[in-house]
N, C-alpha and C positions, 0 to 999 in steps of 0.2 A: 583434660583434654583426649581428647579422642587417641587411639593409637594406631587408625589408619594413615598410612601416606600410599608413598610413589616411589616407584625404582624406576628410574629410565635406563634399561639394560642393554648391552650388545651396542644397539645404534642409536643410542641417546635420543630415542623417540621421547620428543618432548611433550609436555601434558598440552592436547587439544592441537596437534602440531602434523600434517601430514606429509609423510617424505614424498620425493620426487616420482614418477611413473617408474613403471617397471622400464625396463632399458630395452629399445626399439632396434632395429634397423631396417634402412629403407631400402626395398628393392629398386632395382635397375627399372626405368620406365615407369616408377609411382609403387604405391601400397607400401606395407611396413609389414615385417616380418618379426614377432616378438622372440626375444631371446630369454626372457626369464619372464617370471610374473610373481607380483610380491603379495605376502600374507602377513596382516598384523594380528598377533595374539595379545589377548589381556585375561590376565587370570584374577580374580579377588578371591581369597579364603578367609573368610571373615567370620569368626568366634566359632569354628568347627576346629578342633586342635588335632584332632584325631583323622584327619581325612585330607586325601591331597587330589590334586589334578594333577594328571600328567600329558602333556603332549607326545605322542610318542611316532614321528615321523616314519615314513615308508624306508628302507634300507637302501633302494635302487636310488635315491637322490642324495648324491654327499655335498647338497646344500643344508640338508634337513638331516642332521645327526645325532644330537643330544636330546633327549627328552628333560622336561624342566620341572621343578615342581614349586612353585611359589608358598614363601615364607608366610605363617599363619598372619593374619591381620593386614598385609601388604598386596599392595596392586603390582603386578609384577607387568611389565610388556615387553614384547619380541616380535622382532620384524625378521622377514626371511624371504629370498627370493629364491623362487623353484627355477632351478636352469632347465633349459628347454636343450641344451648342449647342440642346438641349430636341427635336432631331429624330433620329431614324436614324442614326449617327453612327460610322465604323469609324476605329480610327489602327493601322495597318503598324508592326510593330518588326521593323527585319531586322537580322539578326547576320552579318557578315561577318569572315573571318581571313583575311590576308594578307602574304603575304612580301613584303620589299623591293623586290623586283623585280616584283611587284601579281600574283602567281601566288595565286590564291584556292585554299585547303585547306579553307575550312568556310564552308559559307553555311545559315542556317537564319532563320525569320523566323515572325513567328503575329500573327493579328490582334486585335485589343481592341474589342468591341462596347461603348461606352460608354453605352447607353443601357440594356443588360440588363446588362452587365458579363463577358458570354461570351468565350469566346477560340476561335480556328479557327487551322487552320494545321498545321507539320509537326513542331511539337514536344510536344502533348499525351498523348504516353505514354512514363511514366518507362521502360519496360523494352523500349520498342519503336524509339523514337527520339529519347532522349536519352543516348547510349553517346560514348565516349571516340570522339572522331577523331585520327586517328594515321596521320600517315605520311613522306616523308622529308625533311618541311619543318618538322616540330614535331607537338605535340599540343593539343588544347583539350577540356578537360573542361566540360561544361555543364549545366544544368537548368531546368526551369519548371515552376513548380508554378503551378496554376489554382484560385485563391480563388473560382470561380463568383460570383453575384451580389454576395454580398460586399456585405449591406448594414447591416455593423454589427451582425448579431444574433448574433455568438460573442465570444467571449473571447480572440479572436486578432486578428492582420491581416486585412484585407481587402482588401489588393492584391494583384495577381498578383507574383509574385517570379520574377527571372529571374537567372541568373548563367553568369559564362562565365570560365573558369581556362586560361591557355593554359601551356604548358611546353616547355623545349626538348629535344634529342634526346638529351640523356644522361640521361633518366630513366630509361629501362629499366636503364641501368648505372651509376648516380650512386655504389655503393658503388666499384666498380673503376676510375673516373674519379678521383674522390676522391682514393685511395690512391694511382692514378698521379700525381695533380698535387701532392699532399703525403706522398712515401714515409715521412716518419717515424710516419705514420699507422697505416701497416702493421703496424708492431713494438710495436703498443701494444694494451693488452687490448679483446677484441671488444665490451667495456662500455663503451666511450668513444662509441660507435655510438649516436646516438638513431634510434628505430625510426619510421617514419610506417605507423601500424595502422589497418586496417580493422574497426570496431566489428560484432557480428552479421555475419561477414562471407559466410556463408553464404545469406543472406538475401538475392541478387540474382538470386531466377528466381520465376517464378511457374507453374511447370510443377508441381509437387508440390499449391501452393495451388488450380488447376486440378481436379486429382483430388481434393480435399477436399472443395471447394464441390459439386462433381458428386455426391459419395459422402453429403452430409448434407442437402443442400436439399429441404427438405418433409417431414423427418424429424421427429415433434413430440416424439420421446422425445430425441434427441440438442439439440432445440432448445432445449428445456426444461433441458437437464441444461447447455448453454453460459451459459446467463441466471443460471444459480446461478455458476459457473464464473468468468464476467468481470465481474460485481458492476456497477461504472460503466460496463464494456462493455455489459452485457446489453442496456440500452436500444439500443444497434446493432443486437444481433442480434434485439431483438422488432422492429424496425423492417424490418430487409431481411429476415424470415423468409418472408414472404409472396409477395416478390420472385423474379426469375430465379436460376437459376445464376452468370448474367453479372453480374448485382448483387451477390451473395455473394462473387465471387471479387474484384469491384472494391474491395468495404470489406476484405477482409481483406490486401489488396495494400498499400491505402494505411495500413491499420495495422500491419502487420509488417515491409516490405521496407526494408531499410537500405542496402541498396549497389543502383547500377544498373547496373555494367557487371562483365562476364566477369571470371574471377579472371586471366585472361593479362592485364587491360586493368589491371586493379588494379595488378599486379606493373608493367605498364611504365610506369605512373604514377609508381614508384617506390615502391608501399606493401613494405612488408620485414616486416610483424605482420599475423597472420589472428588474429581471436577467433573460433574455430569450438566451436560446438555439438553435437557429433554424439548421437543420440539415437534410440532406436525411437518408430514414429508412437505418436500417443497413442490410449489405449483408452477411452472415455466410455460407460457403460450399456452394456458389454458389446460396443459397436460400436467399429471402428478407423476412426477418423476420415479417412485417406486409405489408401488400398492402396500396400502397398510391406511386404517384410521385412528391407529393409535398414539402414543406418543415414543420418539425414538430419540437417540443421543443424535445431534446431528453437528455434520462439520461441514461451515458452510452450506451447502445442499447434499451432502451425502451423508446416508442415515447409516447407524452404528445399531446398537443393542437396544431392545425394549425397555423403555422406563420401568413397567412393572415387572419384568424381568430382573432388572437391577437390583430393585428394592426388596422384592423375593427373595434373591441370593444373596443378599447382605442381611436381612432379617433371620433367614435359616441358620447362617454361619453364626452370628449372635445368640443364637439359641445354645450352640453346642461351646461356646466360649467366653462363659458367663463373666470374666473379667477382664474385658476387653471393651473400650468405648471405640465408635467409626464415626467420623464428621464428614457430612456429604455437603459439596457446595453446589447447589443447584444455580443455572446461570443461562444467557442466549447470548454469549459473547459471538461474534461470529456469523450470526445467522445473514443466510440470503436473503429474507425478506423477514424479519422480524415481526410487523402486523400482522403478517398470515402466520407464523410458524409458532410464534410462542403461543404455548397454553396459557389459561388462568389462572389464579392463584389458588381458586375452588377447585380446580382438575387437580393441580398437584395434589393440593391437601388430602382430596378423596382418595387417589394412590396410595398416597404413604398412609393414611388411616385403615384401606384396606390391607395393607403388607403387615401392617403393627397389630390388627385385630388378635386377641386372646395368642399374642406371643408374650407378653411380660414384658417388654420392651418399652421405656416411653420416649417420645421424641422430644428435643429441648433444640436452644440456640444458643447464640454465642454469650448470651447474658449468665449462661451456666457454665462458662469457662473461670468464672470466678468460686465456684463451688468445688470442693477438695472432691477426688478421685473417689476416696470411700463414701462420698455421702450420695456420689452419681451412681455407683455402684447398688450401693443399696435402695434407692430409692427406683431403679431399673433404668434411669436415665442415658440410655447407653447410643442412640443414635442423633445426635446433634445435626445441624442445618445452619451453615452459614452461608447465604445467599446472598445474591445481590440479582435486582431488579426482578423478582419475582411478586412482589406485594406481601409476602410473610419473612418471617427470620431473617430479615434483612443484617448484614455485616459488611459495612464498608472494609476494603483490605489495602493494604499497602504492600503493593506489589514492583518486583523487579523488571517486570516486561516491558519491552518497547522494540517496535518492528527495527529501530534502526541497530540496538545491540543485538537482536536475537538472530538476524535472517542473514546468517553468518555460515561458514564451513570451519572456523578455529574458535578456539574459545577465549582469546583474548578479550574482546569486547563483553562477552558473558560474565565474565570474571568482574569484569571494571565495574559492570552495571550492579553486581553483586558486592563489591567493596564499597559501592557509594550507596549502598542503603542504609537507613537511620536504624539503630538497634532499639528504640523505641518507636512505635509507630507514629508518625504525624498526628493531629490532632485532628479526631474524627474518627480515624482509622481505627476499626475494632482489632486486626491481629493481620501478621505479614507473612507476603508469600515468596518464598525465594523460588525462582523457577532454573533447573538444572540445565535444560536441555536446550537445543539449537533450534530453530526453524528452517532449515535448510531449503526447503522449498521456496523461501524467499530470496536465496542467494545465487538463483540460478537466472541466466540471462534468457532471453527469446532462443537463440539460436541454440543454446543448451538445450532447454528443454524439448526441442523439435530432436535433436539428435538423441535425447535422455529418452523420450518415447520410442524411436525406433529402437532403441538398443534394446529394452523392456519387451517390445512384441519380439524382438529377433532372439532374445534371450530363453523364453518359454519359461523364466524365473519367477518364482514370487517369493523372491528374497531380494529385492530391487529398490527398497524404499529408502530412499536420501535422510531419512530419520533415521532408520535402523544403521544406515551406511555411518554415522554420527555419532551414534548413541554413545559407545564406549570411549571415543578420542574427549567426548563431552565430559563423561565421568572422570576421567582421569584427571581432569582440571578442575570442575566445579564439585567434586566428593572432595577433594583433596582440601580446597579451601572451605567446604563445610565443618570439614572435620575437624579445623582448626578455630573457627571465627564463629559458629551459631551457637556455642556453648556460653558465651557473651551477651546474646541479644537478652533485652528486658524479659523476665518471666512471669511479669505479670499480663501476658499476651501473647495466646499461643503464636506460633510458628510451624510452615510449612513446608517440608522439601517437597517440590511437584518436579517430576520427571516423565519423559515417556519411556515405556519399558520398563517396568518397575522392578527391583532386584532384592534380594535379602541385606545386600551391602549396605542401600539406601536404610532400610531400618535398625540398620548398627549403627549407623551414623545418628542418628536421629534417638536411639537410646543413651547414646554415649553424650551426645549434647542434653538430653534432660537430666539426667547426674549432674552433669555440670552445671546446669539452670538452677538448682537446690538450691546451692553455697549461693545462690543470690536473691532468694526468698524474704523478702523485708519480715 
């Protein structure tokens, strides 16, 4: 049984539960004055006994007085209200990561203006200053969601959300070190391993989003077509159509980006399963939305990382980590126009062959999950493909996802879906995928989207993603469930723990569940 647990501290912040909006005061004649601004903090110190993460609030705020240190292997949640005192007032939250000898390996801060609800500091861009910190002392994965003014005008939390999860130095090689410390595991089928997975893994860059925004901004034909395509999101497109390329780019980033870190960083955190959706750039009304003739990860019709870049990054990393095995799931889920965007099996296979050439790494499939870890390593078979709909390396999956359960802002329906998953996949299914993230974008109304789009543009922030907003709240519930339940799943079938914005805590849960599953091998 994993030792990862939850602590609902101070304000009884329950798993996946959003607190009410910050207190507000109605002005005479209309308008609102904020009396305080809420900040939710999530700490997870897993597997790094000698390190602590400390929040040190600024002394000028009498509502933020006590630094906190999370207990090892626990998730600590805190909620603070930064009081405006009816005047201009800010509270500073500083994050420090230190070793037991006092060496600082991580330091970031942000200031909250309690009067306006705004944020400033060194964490307000999720693709530029919220990346994994990793050195010889350990690693810290962190994120900050900027809720903007957050006067409770939308159907989701109006608090800023900040999380920081630490990991130990074994995360990049956790498979190898686990087998070293538990030799029997090496002779068991690879299916025993629980795989930490990156959902929509190629949506971790805005390079092609920027090209798309520049290409379609101000084009009335494309904008009108997008209105029809997006339906409930059409209100967003209509709102941003008259704004700058930068505004268009910001909204698409906040709607489509699901990972903040580079592929090597995800691997270093312990991620071993990558959901990648390679496709040609979409064409709408005869206009290609983004330039480029190659294959890119596609989120509906928003392009992410190039498929060739993804493959080369993974292969290069595997060459440096000789005891690790990575699984890639290629699929075309959610494509705007699958018939036009989906590549052929030959095109995909050619890209894979080119990436593996002279690498010493051999590709495999779901059939290899019955082979032992030791034999796979000896054969160099360290890049396995569990695909759907590609025409090769097919692997039907038992998946917890449904639109109804996951289009939510709270965790109850997701945890219910997870609890309902069979421990042995139904007949014909080859492995199990347990999705731990919410699809918050499916939970907002048309009216909410209009307000949300305006808020994104007005804030000037690149940290307003609804997916980032719900990340730590969902983790607080879904990680707790996974830590308790996944070890009992049938060890004859691989299990994937899939999440947005992957982190080292996810791989620690997978590692503990893997060891528990060794006791069930026939």
